[in-house]
Residue frames as a rotation matrix with the C-alpha (Angstrom) as fourth column:
UNK 1
-0.644 -0.095 0.759 46.61
0.070 -0.995 -0.065 -39.28
0.762 0.011 0.647 -12.56
UNK 2
-0.970 0.230 -0.075 45.07
0.057 -0.085 -0.995 -38.04
-0.235 -0.969 0.069 -9.35
UNK 3
-0.392 0.875 -0.285 41.89
-0.810 -0.475 -0.344 -36.83
-0.436 0.095 0.895 -10.96
UNK 4
-0.208 0.307 -0.929 41.49
-0.741 0.571 0.355 -39.90
0.639 0.762 0.108 -13.20
UNK 5
-0.829 -0.095 -0.551 41.73
0.226 0.845 -0.485 -42.27
0.512 -0.527 -0.679 -10.23
UNK 6
-0.843 0.523 -0.127 39.20
-0.063 -0.331 -0.941 -40.23
-0.535 -0.785 0.312 -8.22
UNK 7
-0.190 0.785 -0.590 36.82
-0.957 -0.282 -0.068 -39.99
-0.220 0.551 0.805 -11.16
UNK 8
-0.490 -0.005 -0.872 37.15
-0.401 0.889 0.220 -43.75
0.774 0.457 -0.438 -11.83
UNK 9
-0.932 0.202 -0.300 35.99
0.362 0.520 -0.774 -44.47
0.000 -0.830 -0.558 -8.36
UNK 10
-0.572 0.765 -0.294 33.10
-0.443 -0.590 -0.675 -42.14
-0.690 -0.256 0.677 -8.78
UNK 11
-0.259 0.386 -0.885 32.18
-0.916 0.193 0.352 -43.80
0.307 0.902 0.303 -12.11
UNK 12
-0.775 -0.103 -0.623 32.40
0.022 0.982 -0.190 -47.21
0.631 -0.161 -0.758 -10.43
UNK 13
-0.875 0.465 -0.139 30.08
0.153 -0.009 -0.988 -46.14
-0.460 -0.886 -0.063 -7.64
UNK 14
-0.300 0.805 -0.512 27.54
-0.825 -0.489 -0.285 -44.85
-0.480 0.337 0.810 -10.13
UNK 15
-0.465 0.071 -0.883 27.73
-0.685 0.603 0.409 -48.04
0.562 0.794 -0.232 -12.15
UNK 16
-0.757 0.194 -0.623 26.61
0.415 0.880 -0.231 -50.10
0.504 -0.434 -0.747 -9.09
UNK 17
0.215 0.953 0.215 24.02
0.421 -0.289 0.860 -47.62
0.881 -0.094 -0.463 -8.07
UNK 18
-0.139 -0.325 -0.935 25.99
0.989 -0.094 -0.115 -46.16
-0.050 -0.941 0.335 -5.18
UNK 19
0.439 0.266 0.858 25.22
0.314 -0.940 0.130 -42.60
0.842 0.212 -0.496 -4.10
UNK 20
-0.149 -0.496 -0.855 27.40
0.988 -0.114 -0.106 -40.53
-0.045 -0.861 0.507 -1.69
UNK 21
0.682 0.415 0.602 26.42
0.417 -0.897 0.146 -37.16
0.600 0.152 -0.785 -0.52
UNK 22
-0.380 -0.831 -0.406 28.86
0.904 -0.242 -0.352 -34.55
0.194 -0.501 0.843 0.87
UNK 23
0.164 0.328 -0.930 28.57
0.591 -0.788 -0.173 -31.07
-0.790 -0.521 -0.323 2.37
UNK 24
0.505 0.050 0.862 28.18
0.816 -0.355 -0.457 -28.25
0.283 0.933 -0.220 -0.12
UNK 25
0.783 -0.283 -0.554 30.37
0.130 -0.796 0.591 -25.95
-0.608 -0.535 -0.587 1.96
UNK 26
-0.232 -0.936 0.265 33.32
0.438 0.142 0.888 -26.71
-0.869 0.322 0.377 -0.27
UNK 27
-0.192 0.301 0.934 31.24
0.978 -0.021 0.208 -25.80
0.082 0.953 -0.290 -3.31
UNK 28
0.852 0.523 0.020 30.12
0.515 -0.845 0.143 -22.53
0.092 -0.112 -0.990 -1.86
UNK 29
0.390 -0.791 -0.471 33.80
0.147 -0.451 0.880 -21.62
-0.909 -0.412 -0.060 -0.98
UNK 30
-0.522 -0.624 0.582 34.86
0.656 0.143 0.741 -22.16
-0.545 0.769 0.334 -4.55
UNK 31
0.227 0.722 0.654 31.90
0.953 -0.304 0.004 -20.19
0.202 0.622 -0.757 -5.87
UNK 32
0.854 0.091 -0.512 32.91
0.327 -0.859 0.394 -17.16
-0.404 -0.504 -0.764 -3.81
UNK 33
-0.051 -0.964 -0.261 36.36
0.093 -0.264 0.960 -17.21
-0.994 0.024 0.103 -5.37
UNK 34
0.010 0.112 0.994 35.05
0.957 0.286 -0.042 -17.31
-0.288 0.952 -0.104 -8.95
UNK 35
-0.806 -0.448 -0.388 36.05
0.322 -0.880 0.349 -14.18
-0.497 0.156 0.853 -10.91
UNK 36
0.504 0.862 -0.055 33.63
0.456 -0.319 -0.831 -11.74
-0.733 0.394 -0.554 -12.40
UNK 37
-0.428 -0.812 0.397 35.08
0.692 -0.011 0.722 -11.09
-0.582 0.584 0.566 -15.87
UNK 38
-0.389 0.273 -0.880 34.55
-0.429 -0.899 -0.089 -8.07
-0.815 0.343 0.467 -18.22
UNK 39
0.658 0.658 0.365 32.32
0.167 0.345 -0.923 -8.32
-0.734 0.669 0.117 -21.25
UNK 40
-0.111 -0.751 0.651 34.35
0.860 0.256 0.441 -8.87
-0.498 0.609 0.618 -24.39
UNK 41
-0.053 0.033 -0.998 35.23
-0.129 -0.991 -0.026 -5.54
-0.990 0.127 0.057 -26.02
UNK 42
-0.678 -0.103 -0.728 35.60
-0.735 0.063 0.676 -7.28
-0.024 0.993 -0.118 -29.39
UNK 43
-0.489 0.570 0.661 32.38
-0.176 0.677 -0.714 -9.13
-0.855 -0.465 -0.231 -29.78
UNK 44
-0.937 0.305 0.170 30.24
0.274 0.341 0.899 -10.92
0.216 0.889 -0.403 -32.32
UNK 45
-0.607 0.791 0.077 26.78
-0.790 -0.589 -0.173 -9.43
-0.091 -0.166 0.982 -32.70
UNK 46
-0.302 0.605 0.737 23.69
0.024 0.778 -0.628 -11.67
-0.953 -0.172 -0.249 -32.44
UNK 47
-0.945 -0.014 0.326 22.59
0.315 0.218 0.924 -12.99
-0.084 0.976 -0.201 -35.83
UNK 48
-0.685 0.711 -0.160 19.53
-0.717 -0.697 -0.028 -11.55
-0.132 0.096 0.987 -37.33
UNK 49
0.346 0.764 -0.545 17.99
-0.778 0.558 0.289 -15.02
0.525 0.324 0.787 -37.99
UNK 50
0.603 -0.040 0.796 17.98
-0.581 0.661 0.474 -18.30
-0.546 -0.749 0.376 -36.22
UNK 51
0.446 -0.482 -0.754 20.64
-0.590 0.475 -0.653 -20.89
0.673 0.736 -0.072 -37.08
UNK 52
0.970 -0.238 0.046 23.17
0.138 0.698 0.703 -23.37
-0.199 -0.676 0.710 -35.74
UNK 53
0.441 -0.898 0.001 26.78
-0.592 -0.292 -0.751 -22.78
0.674 0.331 -0.660 -35.09
UNK 54
0.808 -0.161 -0.567 29.39
0.412 0.842 0.347 -24.86
0.421 -0.514 0.747 -33.27
UNK 55
0.366 -0.742 0.561 32.04
-0.767 -0.582 -0.271 -24.04
0.528 -0.331 -0.782 -30.68
UNK 56
0.620 -0.239 -0.748 34.50
0.389 0.921 0.028 -26.42
0.682 -0.308 0.664 -28.95
UNK 57
0.357 -0.448 0.819 36.04
-0.732 -0.679 -0.053 -25.71
0.580 -0.581 -0.571 -25.55
UNK 58
0.303 -0.250 -0.920 38.22
0.473 0.877 -0.083 -27.60
0.828 -0.410 0.384 -23.08
UNK 59
0.082 -0.156 0.984 38.36
-0.598 -0.797 -0.077 -26.64
0.797 -0.583 -0.159 -19.46
UNK 60
-0.639 -0.322 0.698 39.35
-0.754 0.442 -0.486 -29.59
-0.152 -0.837 -0.526 -17.45
UNK 61
-0.785 0.477 0.395 36.91
0.379 0.874 -0.303 -32.49
-0.490 -0.088 -0.867 -16.69
UNK 62
-0.893 0.437 0.106 34.11
-0.095 -0.413 0.906 -32.26
0.440 0.799 0.410 -19.27
UNK 63
-0.378 0.799 -0.468 31.41
0.889 0.454 0.058 -33.12
0.259 -0.394 -0.882 -16.90
UNK 64
-0.114 0.276 -0.954 31.25
0.658 -0.699 -0.281 -29.64
-0.745 -0.660 -0.102 -15.39
UNK 65
-0.800 -0.242 -0.550 31.84
-0.171 -0.785 0.595 -27.68
-0.576 0.570 0.586 -18.55
UNK 66
-0.818 0.574 0.014 29.14
0.367 0.503 0.782 -29.76
0.442 0.645 -0.623 -20.27
UNK 67
-0.153 0.774 -0.615 26.73
0.985 0.072 -0.155 -28.91
-0.076 -0.629 -0.773 -17.48
UNK 68
-0.438 -0.093 -0.894 27.49
0.272 -0.962 -0.033 -25.17
-0.857 -0.258 0.446 -17.62
UNK 69
-0.907 -0.003 -0.420 26.81
-0.363 -0.496 0.788 -24.80
-0.211 0.868 0.450 -21.28
UNK 70
-0.619 0.780 -0.096 23.60
0.658 0.581 0.479 -26.93
0.429 0.233 -0.873 -21.08
UNK 71
0.068 0.621 -0.781 22.30
0.887 -0.396 -0.238 -24.05
-0.457 -0.676 -0.578 -18.80
UNK 72
-0.714 -0.337 -0.614 23.10
0.101 -0.917 0.386 -21.33
-0.693 0.213 0.688 -21.28
UNK 73
0.357 0.924 -0.136 20.24
0.027 -0.156 -0.987 -19.81
-0.934 0.349 -0.081 -23.13
UNK 74
0.521 -0.138 -0.842 20.55
-0.815 -0.373 -0.443 -20.22
-0.253 0.917 -0.307 -26.86
UNK 75
-0.672 -0.740 0.028 22.56
-0.713 0.656 0.246 -23.50
-0.200 0.145 -0.969 -26.57
UNK 76
0.267 0.757 -0.596 20.89
-0.915 0.394 0.090 -26.30
0.303 0.521 0.798 -28.48
UNK 77
0.943 -0.026 -0.331 23.15
0.068 0.991 0.115 -29.26
0.325 -0.130 0.937 -27.68
UNK 78
0.249 -0.906 0.344 26.30
-0.968 -0.241 0.065 -30.06
0.024 -0.349 -0.937 -25.78
UNK 79
0.907 -0.085 -0.412 28.36
0.026 0.989 -0.146 -33.18
0.420 0.121 0.900 -26.35
UNK 80
0.513 -0.787 0.343 31.28
-0.570 -0.014 0.822 -34.28
-0.642 -0.617 -0.455 -24.13
UNK 81
0.969 -0.230 0.088 34.20
0.224 0.673 -0.705 -35.64
0.103 0.703 0.703 -26.16
UNK 82
0.272 -0.960 -0.072 37.87
0.505 0.078 0.860 -35.53
-0.820 -0.270 0.506 -27.08
UNK 83
0.982 0.022 0.186 39.55
0.173 -0.483 -0.858 -32.95
0.070 0.875 -0.478 -29.24
UNK 84
0.654 -0.756 -0.030 43.12
-0.756 -0.654 0.010 -31.89
-0.028 0.016 -0.999 -30.28
UNK 85
0.235 -0.572 0.786 44.57
-0.361 0.699 0.617 -35.43
-0.902 -0.429 -0.042 -30.42
UNK 86
-0.523 -0.584 -0.621 46.12
-0.817 0.134 0.561 -37.68
-0.244 0.801 -0.547 -33.05
UNK 87
-0.971 0.191 0.142 43.72
0.197 0.980 0.029 -40.65
-0.133 0.056 -0.990 -32.73
UNK 88
-0.495 0.868 -0.026 40.16
-0.636 -0.342 0.691 -40.76
0.591 0.359 0.722 -34.15
UNK 89
0.530 0.844 -0.088 37.52
-0.495 0.391 0.776 -42.09
0.689 -0.368 0.625 -31.70
UNK 90
-0.623 -0.762 -0.179 39.86
-0.222 0.391 -0.893 -42.80
0.750 -0.516 -0.413 -28.74
UNK 91
0.235 0.592 -0.771 38.65
0.634 0.508 0.583 -44.48
0.737 -0.626 -0.256 -25.63
UNK 92
0.885 0.109 0.452 38.56
-0.256 -0.698 0.669 -42.67
0.389 -0.708 -0.590 -22.25
UNK 93
0.804 -0.587 0.096 41.33
0.252 0.481 0.840 -44.83
-0.539 -0.651 0.535 -21.08
UNK 94
0.202 -0.736 0.646 43.54
0.971 0.065 -0.231 -43.94
0.128 0.674 0.728 -24.03
UNK 95
0.407 0.063 0.911 42.92
0.158 -0.987 -0.002 -40.18
0.900 0.145 -0.412 -23.51
UNK 96
0.963 0.026 0.269 43.53
-0.254 -0.250 0.934 -40.49
0.092 -0.968 -0.234 -19.80
UNK 97
0.537 -0.842 0.046 47.03
0.816 0.532 0.226 -42.03
-0.215 -0.084 0.973 -20.49
UNK 98
0.539 -0.305 -0.785 47.97
-0.070 -0.945 0.320 -38.67
-0.840 -0.118 -0.530 -21.91
UNK 99
-0.404 -0.811 0.424 49.59
0.278 0.333 0.901 -40.35
-0.872 0.482 0.091 -24.94
UNK 100
0.001 0.426 0.905 46.99
0.984 0.160 -0.077 -39.36
-0.178 0.890 -0.419 -27.65
UNK 101
-0.904 -0.415 0.102 47.24
0.426 -0.893 0.144 -35.59
0.032 0.173 0.984 -27.16
UNK 102
-0.114 0.948 0.298 43.52
0.502 -0.204 0.841 -35.09
0.857 0.246 -0.452 -26.67
UNK 103
-0.971 0.040 0.235 41.87
-0.215 -0.575 -0.790 -32.79
0.103 -0.817 0.567 -24.26
UNK 104
-0.458 0.879 -0.130 38.52
0.848 0.389 -0.360 -33.50
-0.266 -0.276 -0.924 -22.57
UNK 105
-0.999 0.018 -0.041 36.30
-0.034 -0.901 0.432 -31.13
-0.029 0.433 0.901 -24.46
UNK 106
-0.222 0.971 0.091 32.77
0.460 0.186 -0.868 -30.09
-0.860 -0.151 -0.488 -25.17
UNK 107
-0.907 0.047 0.418 31.16
0.382 -0.325 0.865 -29.39
0.177 0.944 0.277 -28.49
UNK 108
-0.449 0.720 -0.529 28.54
0.326 -0.419 -0.847 -26.73
-0.832 -0.553 -0.047 -28.15
UNK 109
-0.630 0.347 0.695 25.83
0.708 -0.112 0.698 -26.26
0.320 0.931 -0.175 -30.76
UNK 110
-0.435 0.401 -0.806 24.11
0.504 -0.633 -0.587 -22.89
-0.746 -0.662 0.074 -30.36
UNK 111
0.401 0.660 0.636 21.72
0.913 -0.349 -0.213 -20.46
0.081 0.666 -0.742 -32.01
UNK 112
-0.599 -0.800 0.033 23.70
0.797 -0.600 -0.072 -17.31
0.078 -0.017 0.997 -32.86
UNK 113
-0.252 0.629 0.736 20.56
0.187 -0.714 0.675 -15.31
0.950 0.307 0.062 -32.80
UNK 114
0.793 0.607 -0.052 20.19
0.092 -0.034 0.995 -15.93
0.602 -0.794 -0.082 -29.07
UNK 115
0.762 -0.645 -0.067 23.80
0.022 -0.077 0.997 -16.17
-0.648 -0.761 -0.044 -27.82
UNK 116
0.800 -0.507 -0.321 26.94
-0.515 -0.305 -0.801 -14.99
0.309 0.806 -0.505 -29.44
UNK 117
0.521 -0.694 -0.497 30.32
0.482 0.720 -0.499 -16.72
0.705 0.020 0.709 -29.54
UNK 118
-0.400 -0.693 0.600 31.75
-0.115 -0.612 -0.783 -13.88
0.909 -0.382 0.165 -27.44
UNK 119
0.219 0.532 0.818 29.31
-0.918 -0.171 0.357 -14.50
0.330 -0.829 0.451 -24.77
UNK 120
0.940 -0.013 -0.340 30.24
0.062 0.989 0.134 -18.25
0.335 -0.147 0.931 -24.76
UNK 121
0.051 -0.999 0.013 33.85
0.377 0.007 -0.926 -17.17
0.925 0.052 0.377 -24.42
UNK 122
-0.248 -0.024 0.968 32.99
-0.701 -0.686 -0.197 -14.98
0.669 -0.728 0.153 -21.38
UNK 123
0.724 0.580 0.373 31.17
-0.679 0.504 0.534 -17.87
0.121 -0.640 0.759 -19.75
UNK 124
0.736 -0.504 -0.453 33.97
0.261 0.828 -0.496 -20.29
0.625 0.247 0.741 -20.55
UNK 125
-0.274 -0.926 0.260 36.64
0.136 -0.305 -0.942 -18.17
0.952 -0.223 0.210 -18.92
UNK 126
-0.139 0.308 0.941 34.45
-0.839 -0.541 0.053 -17.53
0.526 -0.782 0.334 -15.92
UNK 127
0.746 0.590 0.309 33.85
-0.663 0.610 0.434 -21.18
0.067 -0.528 0.846 -14.97
UNK 128
0.799 -0.581 -0.156 37.33
0.590 0.807 0.011 -22.63
0.119 -0.101 0.988 -15.07
UNK 129
0.613 -0.661 -0.433 40.90
-0.055 -0.582 0.812 -21.51
-0.788 -0.474 -0.393 -14.22
UNK 130
0.971 -0.180 0.158 42.71
0.184 0.133 -0.974 -20.66
0.154 0.975 0.162 -17.47
UNK 131
0.463 -0.856 0.230 45.92
-0.832 -0.509 -0.219 -20.06
0.304 -0.090 -0.948 -15.65
UNK 132
0.350 -0.250 0.903 46.43
-0.494 0.770 0.405 -23.74
-0.796 -0.587 0.146 -14.69
UNK 133
-0.099 -0.485 -0.869 48.82
-0.991 0.128 0.041 -25.48
0.091 0.865 -0.493 -17.07
UNK 134
-0.393 -0.097 -0.914 47.88
-0.394 0.916 0.072 -29.05
0.831 0.389 -0.398 -17.98
UNK 135
-0.777 0.311 -0.546 45.52
0.609 0.589 -0.531 -29.49
0.156 -0.746 -0.647 -15.06
UNK 136
-0.293 0.716 0.633 42.28
-0.385 -0.695 0.607 -28.21
0.875 -0.066 0.480 -13.55
UNK 137
0.462 0.413 0.785 41.75
-0.865 0.015 0.501 -28.57
0.196 -0.910 0.365 -9.85
UNK 138
0.342 -0.287 0.895 42.30
-0.545 0.715 0.437 -32.19
-0.766 -0.637 0.089 -8.80
UNK 139
0.839 0.109 0.533 42.70
0.319 0.695 -0.645 -33.35
-0.441 0.711 0.548 -12.39
UNK 140
0.243 -0.882 -0.403 46.27
-0.478 -0.470 0.741 -33.50
-0.844 0.013 -0.536 -13.66
UNK 141
-0.231 -0.370 0.900 47.54
0.597 0.676 0.432 -34.11
-0.768 0.637 0.064 -17.17
UNK 142
-0.954 -0.173 -0.247 47.51
-0.084 -0.633 0.769 -32.59
-0.289 0.754 0.590 -20.68
UNK 143
-0.609 0.778 0.154 44.00
0.617 0.343 0.708 -34.05
0.498 0.527 -0.689 -21.25
UNK 144
0.254 0.686 -0.682 42.81
0.943 -0.332 0.017 -31.51
-0.215 -0.647 -0.731 -18.67
UNK 145
-0.749 -0.651 -0.127 44.34
0.614 -0.753 0.235 -28.49
-0.248 0.098 0.964 -20.38
UNK 146
0.129 0.717 -0.685 42.60
0.224 -0.694 -0.684 -25.26
-0.966 -0.066 -0.250 -21.01
UNK 147
-0.857 -0.469 0.216 41.96
0.259 -0.029 0.965 -24.84
-0.446 0.883 0.146 -24.76
UNK 148
0.187 0.854 -0.485 39.78
-0.369 -0.397 -0.840 -23.24
-0.910 0.336 0.241 -27.37
UNK 149
-0.588 -0.356 0.726 39.39
0.475 0.576 0.666 -25.20
-0.655 0.736 -0.170 -30.56
UNK 150
-0.248 0.498 -0.831 38.31
-0.463 -0.815 -0.350 -22.76
-0.851 0.298 0.432 -33.27
UNK 151
0.085 0.351 0.932 36.41
0.658 0.683 -0.317 -23.70
-0.748 0.641 -0.173 -36.35
UNK 152
0.650 0.152 0.745 36.69
0.700 -0.503 -0.508 -20.41
0.298 0.851 -0.433 -38.18
UNK 153
-0.443 -0.832 0.335 39.08
0.656 -0.555 -0.511 -17.41
0.611 -0.007 0.792 -38.43
UNK 154
0.022 0.515 0.857 36.45
-0.268 -0.823 0.501 -15.31
0.963 -0.241 0.120 -36.82
UNK 155
0.910 0.288 -0.298 36.38
0.143 0.457 0.878 -17.55
0.389 -0.841 0.375 -33.78
UNK 156
0.176 -0.945 -0.277 40.13
0.963 0.223 -0.148 -17.39
0.202 -0.241 0.949 -33.52
UNK 157
-0.398 -0.270 0.877 40.06
0.298 -0.942 -0.154 -13.63
0.867 0.200 0.456 -33.82
UNK 158
0.409 0.723 0.557 37.50
-0.385 -0.416 0.824 -13.31
0.827 -0.551 0.108 -30.99
UNK 159
0.859 -0.148 -0.490 39.28
0.457 0.652 0.605 -15.75
0.230 -0.743 0.628 -28.73
UNK 160
-0.135 -0.990 0.039 42.70
0.909 -0.139 -0.394 -14.07
0.395 -0.018 0.918 -29.13
UNK 161
-0.321 0.042 0.946 41.21
-0.013 -0.999 0.041 -10.66
0.947 0.001 0.321 -28.57
UNK 162
0.740 0.633 0.229 39.40
-0.264 -0.040 0.964 -11.68
0.619 -0.773 0.137 -25.36
UNK 163
0.570 -0.618 -0.542 42.54
0.803 0.558 0.209 -13.30
0.173 -0.554 0.814 -23.97
UNK 164
-0.506 -0.738 0.446 44.45
0.625 -0.670 -0.401 -10.10
0.594 0.076 0.801 -24.63
UNK 165
0.083 0.583 0.808 41.68
-0.287 -0.762 0.580 -8.08
0.954 -0.281 0.104 -23.03
UNK 166
0.926 0.308 -0.219 41.72
0.084 0.397 0.914 -10.26
0.368 -0.865 0.342 -19.94
UNK 167
0.196 -0.934 -0.298 45.52
0.950 0.256 -0.177 -10.12
0.242 -0.249 0.938 -19.79
UNK 168
-0.475 -0.333 0.815 45.63
0.280 -0.935 -0.218 -6.32
0.834 0.125 0.537 -20.11
UNK 169
0.344 0.693 0.634 42.92
-0.430 -0.484 0.762 -5.97
0.835 -0.535 0.132 -17.43
UNK 170
-0.786 -0.609 0.107 44.87
-0.437 0.424 -0.793 -8.39
0.438 -0.670 -0.599 -15.10
UNK 171
0.222 0.973 0.058 41.70
-0.798 0.147 0.585 -10.32
0.560 -0.177 0.809 -14.63
UNK 172
0.905 -0.033 -0.425 43.69
0.209 0.903 0.376 -13.21
0.371 -0.429 0.823 -13.24
UNK 173
0.786 -0.613 0.081 46.61
-0.384 -0.381 0.841 -13.15
-0.484 -0.692 -0.535 -10.85
UNK 174
-0.196 -0.851 0.487 48.70
0.042 0.489 0.871 -15.49
-0.980 0.191 -0.060 -13.12
UNK 175
-0.653 -0.129 -0.746 49.20
-0.671 -0.358 0.649 -15.57
-0.351 0.925 0.147 -16.87
UNK 176
0.538 0.839 0.083 46.50
-0.617 0.459 -0.640 -17.23
-0.575 0.293 0.764 -19.05
UNK 177
-0.585 -0.787 0.195 47.77
-0.495 0.537 0.683 -20.40
-0.643 0.303 -0.704 -20.55
UNK 178
0.370 0.848 0.378 44.71
-0.048 0.424 -0.904 -21.29
-0.928 0.317 0.197 -22.55
UNK 179
-0.743 -0.642 0.190 45.72
0.157 0.109 0.982 -22.59
-0.651 0.759 0.020 -25.97
UNK 180
0.335 0.782 -0.525 43.86
-0.496 -0.327 -0.804 -21.42
-0.801 0.530 0.279 -29.11
UNK 181
-0.752 -0.613 0.244 44.09
-0.222 0.584 0.781 -24.11
-0.621 0.532 -0.575 -31.76
UNK 182
-0.299 0.618 -0.727 42.33
-0.941 -0.065 0.332 -24.95
0.158 0.783 0.601 -34.92
UNK 183
0.271 0.497 0.824 39.98
-0.612 0.750 -0.251 -27.96
-0.743 -0.437 0.507 -34.45
UNK 184
-0.676 -0.522 -0.521 41.45
-0.737 0.457 0.499 -31.04
-0.022 0.721 -0.693 -36.26
UNK 185
-0.406 0.617 -0.674 38.84
0.048 0.751 0.659 -33.52
0.913 0.235 -0.334 -35.04
UNK 186
-0.450 0.368 0.814 36.22
-0.892 -0.225 -0.391 -34.06
0.039 -0.902 0.430 -32.33
UNK 187
-0.579 0.228 -0.783 35.26
0.004 0.961 0.276 -37.58
0.815 0.157 -0.558 -31.06
UNK 188
0.341 0.757 0.558 32.24
-0.669 -0.222 0.710 -37.91
0.661 -0.615 0.431 -28.78
UNK 189
-0.688 -0.514 0.512 33.04
-0.723 0.429 -0.541 -39.56
0.059 -0.743 -0.667 -25.43
UNK 190
-0.877 0.301 -0.375 31.45
0.285 0.953 0.098 -42.74
0.387 -0.021 -0.922 -24.28
UNK 191
-0.026 0.981 0.191 27.72
0.186 -0.183 0.965 -42.76
0.982 0.061 -0.178 -23.44
UNK 192
0.348 0.224 -0.910 28.29
0.893 0.216 0.395 -42.91
0.285 -0.950 -0.125 -19.66
UNK 193
-0.663 -0.616 -0.425 30.13
0.707 -0.703 -0.083 -39.58
-0.248 -0.356 0.901 -19.75
UNK 194
-0.646 0.433 0.629 27.22
0.238 -0.669 0.704 -37.73
0.725 0.605 0.329 -21.54
UNK 195
0.176 0.773 0.610 25.00
-0.378 -0.519 0.767 -35.46
0.909 -0.366 0.201 -19.28
UNK 196
-0.315 -0.357 -0.879 26.92
0.540 0.694 -0.476 -36.91
0.780 -0.625 -0.026 -16.25
UNK 197
-0.969 -0.085 0.232 26.24
-0.111 -0.691 -0.714 -33.85
0.221 -0.718 0.661 -14.04
UNK 198
-0.239 0.963 0.127 22.43
-0.903 -0.268 0.335 -34.16
0.357 -0.035 0.933 -14.38
UNK 199
0.382 0.400 -0.833 22.48
-0.236 0.914 0.331 -37.89
0.894 0.070 0.443 -13.89
UNK 200
0.161 -0.402 -0.901 24.72
0.835 0.543 -0.093 -37.94
0.527 -0.737 0.423 -10.79
UNK 201
0.397 0.064 0.916 24.09
-0.073 -0.992 0.101 -34.58
0.915 -0.107 -0.389 -9.04
UNK 202
0.898 0.044 0.438 25.05
-0.433 -0.089 0.897 -35.99
0.078 -0.995 -0.061 -5.57
UNK 203
0.669 -0.717 -0.197 28.41
0.636 0.689 -0.348 -37.50
0.385 0.107 0.917 -6.51
UNK 204
0.549 -0.405 -0.731 31.14
0.554 -0.479 0.681 -35.99
-0.626 -0.779 -0.038 -4.43
UNK 205
-0.577 -0.755 0.311 33.27
0.731 -0.307 0.610 -34.99
-0.365 0.579 0.729 -7.46
UNK 206
-0.206 0.573 0.793 30.27
0.751 -0.427 0.504 -33.24
0.627 0.700 -0.342 -8.96
UNK 207
0.761 0.523 -0.382 29.33
0.629 -0.456 0.630 -31.49
0.155 -0.720 -0.676 -5.75
UNK 208
0.337 -0.702 -0.627 32.80
0.497 -0.432 0.752 -30.20
-0.799 -0.565 0.203 -4.94
UNK 209
-0.572 -0.819 -0.048 34.11
0.396 -0.326 0.858 -29.42
-0.718 0.472 0.511 -8.44
UNK 210
-0.813 0.196 0.548 31.27
0.538 -0.108 0.836 -28.87
0.223 0.975 -0.018 -10.84
UNK 211
0.216 0.963 -0.163 28.19
0.963 -0.182 0.200 -27.62
0.163 -0.200 -0.966 -9.00
UNK 212
0.058 -0.141 -0.988 29.91
0.515 -0.844 0.150 -24.33
-0.855 -0.518 0.024 -8.20
UNK 213
-0.919 -0.394 0.037 30.48
0.215 -0.419 0.882 -23.67
-0.331 0.818 0.470 -11.89
UNK 214
-0.403 0.855 0.326 26.72
0.744 0.099 0.661 -24.01
0.532 0.509 -0.676 -12.66
UNK 215
0.417 0.516 -0.748 25.86
0.879 -0.438 0.188 -21.86
-0.231 -0.736 -0.636 -9.63
UNK 216
-0.374 -0.556 -0.742 28.30
0.313 -0.829 0.463 -19.17
-0.873 -0.059 0.484 -10.68
UNK 217
-0.882 0.175 0.437 26.77
0.417 -0.139 0.898 -19.17
0.218 0.975 0.049 -14.13
UNK 218
0.044 0.996 -0.082 23.33
0.907 -0.005 0.421 -18.67
0.419 -0.093 -0.903 -12.51
UNK 219
0.362 0.019 -0.932 24.58
0.721 -0.639 0.268 -15.79
-0.590 -0.769 -0.245 -10.30
UNK 220
-0.409 -0.737 -0.539 26.93
0.239 -0.656 0.716 -14.05
-0.881 0.164 0.445 -12.63
UNK 221
-0.975 0.126 -0.182 24.90
-0.210 -0.272 0.939 -14.37
0.069 0.954 0.291 -15.91
UNK 222
-0.527 0.826 0.201 21.21
0.045 0.263 -0.964 -14.27
-0.849 -0.499 -0.176 -14.96
UNK 223
0.216 0.640 -0.737 20.17
-0.744 -0.381 -0.549 -13.12
-0.633 0.667 0.394 -18.39
UNK 224
-0.264 -0.382 -0.886 21.91
-0.891 0.447 0.073 -16.09
0.368 0.809 -0.459 -19.99
UNK 225
-0.921 -0.191 0.338 21.03
-0.340 0.816 -0.467 -18.77
-0.187 -0.546 -0.817 -17.47
UNK 226
-0.002 0.908 -0.418 18.27
-0.837 0.227 0.497 -21.34
0.547 0.351 0.760 -18.16
UNK 227
0.078 0.094 0.992 17.04
-0.823 0.569 0.011 -24.22
-0.563 -0.817 0.122 -15.97
């Protein structure tokens, strides 16, 4: 796949200590095109007490989605991994083949007294293109599909309602193709994929494809953004 080859080259460069810097003009251009989405009309209220809950999202390459949620207030931990497939603990190479049915995903652990699942949904739909089927930007294949893997009936209800709201509001020019599926398993990705954005901020792939997502979060959600 186009994206897998490009990312493999990036990973290889990082492994040998190589660093390549590129202009941020492309990142700025993509940021300007990012949509400003409405607040979910059906929303989960903030919890009265601190706690830990889990959400799982897939929005293309997990490097950028991981970075976005790490900058959301109330998020405790984010793990890049693989969800929605038939194999437990698959390798990156197996997932990249498209044969296992997995999607590159992130598992978000958050405090529901500080950020709600509805707010996480709004962020998720704001930082990727949910109208692209089985791809995201330069990355092509079912492993890069847009998906919400719900853990509870309440999460499914909120996800379905927000997708309907966005569809009715014509928030996107094309139909939303994000799948809403019950989580069957989640396998953490290899160590070198974890926190990749923070460890390789000047890699071309990160600058062009992922930095705009974090910047859009900062600008569009100032009350939710954390350094």
